[in-house]
C-alpha positions, -999 to +999 in steps of 0.1 A: +000+000+000+029+024+007+043+018-028+009+027-043+007+059-022+042+069-032+036+063-070+003+082-068+017+111-049+048+115-071+028+113-103-001+135-093+016+168-102+032+156-135+001+163-157-001+199-143+036+204-149+034+191-184+004+213-192+022+244-180+052+236-200+033+228-232+008+257-230+032+282-215+002+297-199-010+297-163-043+315-167-064+286-156-042+277-125-052+288-090-019+300-076-035+305-041-044+268-039-008+259-046+005+283-019-019+267+006-007+232-005+029+243+000+022+256+035+003+224+043+030+201+031+057+223+046+040+221+080+037+184+077+074+181+068+084+200+099+063+176+120+080+147+103+115+160+108+106+164+145+101+127+146+064+123+142+067+097+114+091+075+095+118+081+069+097+071+039+070+097+047+097+123+051+111+116+016+076+115+001+066+148+016+098+165+006+093+154-030+057+167-030+070+201-018+095+202-046+068+194-072+045+221-058+073+246-059+079+237-096+043+244-104+043+277-085+075+288-103+061+279-137+028+297-130+047+328-119+070+326-149+043+323-175+020+348-159+048+374-159+056+365-196+020+368-205+017+402-189+047+415-208+031+404-241-001+422-232+018+454-224+036+453-258+004+449-278-011+479-259+017+503-268 
């Protein structure tokens, strides 16, 4: 069961990352939900490091945080890029 959870958790963000990279647009992404998820997983990671759970859960949670950070960075990058294009067409 742990292996299934690991595979599901690690692959759950891949479609979103691929979509962001292919479309180079983040208009349909809720950035605030990703920030909430990051705080949630970050808090959980602190608890795990404090000895609340085992090593596997520490690793899993750390990888989820990295994936969330990738999505947040891509959303910010493409939103900034999109705003620059809008400004150029208005001039």
